N, C-alpha and C positions, 0 to 999 in steps of 0.2 A: 462413882460420879453420877450425879443426877442429870447432868445435861451433856448428852453425847452427840448432839447435832452439829453440823458445820455452821459456821458463822456466815452471815451474807457477804462479808468482805472477801471470803475465800472464793465464792462464786463469781464475784466481780473480777477478781484477779484471773480466774480460769478463763472467763469469757474474753478478757483483753488478750491473754496469750494465744488463745486459739484463733481469734479474729485476726491477729497479726500474721500467724502462720498461713491461714487460708487466703489472705489478701495477696501474699507474695505468689503463691501457686496459681491463683486465678490470672494473674497478670502474665506469668510464664506460659501458661496454656493458651491464652489469647494470642500471644506473640507467635507461638508455634503454629497456631491454626491460620494466622495471617501469612506467614511465610510459606506454608505448604501449598503446592499447586494442586488444584483440583482437576480431575479429568473432565474434558468437555463432553457433554452428553449431546448426541445429535437430536435435533428436533424433528419429529415426524411431520410429514406433510399430509394434512387432512384436507380433502376436497370439501369446499363449502357448498352447501345445497342451494339451488337456485330458488329464489323467492319470487313468486309471481307478482307482477305489478297490480295493485289494487286501484279501482277507479275511485276518483275523489267523490265523497258523498255530497249531494246537493240537497239543500232544504227546499221543501215545496213552498211556493209562493201562496200566500194567503190574501184574499181581498180585504182591503181595509174596511173595518166596520164603520157604518155611518151612525153617528149619534143623533137621536131625535132632538129637535129644537124645542126647548121648554119655553112656555110663555112667561114673560117678565111679571113679577108680582107688582100690584098697585098698592102703595101704602097710602093710607088716608092722611090728608093734610091737616095739621093741628093749627088752631088759630094762635097768632102771636099774642103773648100777654102784654097788656098795657101797663106801663109803669105810672104810679101815682105821682103827680106833680107836687113836690115838697117845697115850701117857701125857704128861701135862702136865709141862713142864720145872720143875724146882725150883731155886731159888738156893741154892748151897752157902754155908756159912759161919755167921757170927754173926747174931743178930737185930739189927734196926735200933736198938733201944734201947741195946743194949750198945756198938754202934759210936759212937753219939752221946755216951755217957758216957766212953768212952776218948778220943774226940777232944778234948772239953772239958778233961779233967784233964791229959793228957799234953803238949799243945802249949803252949809258952810264948808270952807275948805279946811282940811285938817292940818294942824300945825305939827311939824316934826321938830322935836327938840334937838339942838345941836350937841353932839358928843364932844367932850374935850379931847384934844389930840393927845395920844399916848406917846411918850418919849421913852425910847429904850435907853437904859444907863450904859454908859460907855465903859467897857471892860479893858483892862490893860492887856496888851498882847503878850502871850508867854514867850519867854526868851529860851531858846534852846542852848544847852551848853555846847561849846566847841569840842570837836572830837580831837583826840591827841593825833599828832602826825605820826604817820607809819615810818619806820626806819627804811632807808633806801636799800634796795636789793643790789648786791654787787653785780657788776656787768660781767657776763661770761663771754669768752671768745666764741665766735661762730665755728662750729665743727666743719672740718673739710672732709670730703668724701675720699676714700683711698682710691688710687689710680689702679686700674686693671691693666696688667701688662698685655700688650698686643702680641699675638702669635705671628711668627714670620711667614 
């Protein structure tokens, strides 16, 4: 045989088997550990050393430094520029009242041709065929509930 190695599925089966065995033993060991009573160990009393009280540190007070006053700078004043006076533009042509009078008199009113009325042809109403009558269902008697005997 040229291939003598174990297949990977064998190792998976081995892993699942071993993990199920160890899982149960771990739970049993944990249960035994919780149920067993541990002996109480006495705590030794150690005297605490006395720590001397330290004085609170105080910061030294420093005098406030005085800032020297600086002289205010003097800016030179600039002369204001003068704007050139431009003439107002005028509209050339006719006054507005003459333009309105010309526009009303010279323009003809457009004539709109009348369209003939379109009449829809009348269509006959479709007649639906009558449905056949359904046979009558026989009447059934109403069921009665059985009476439950009362216990004495």
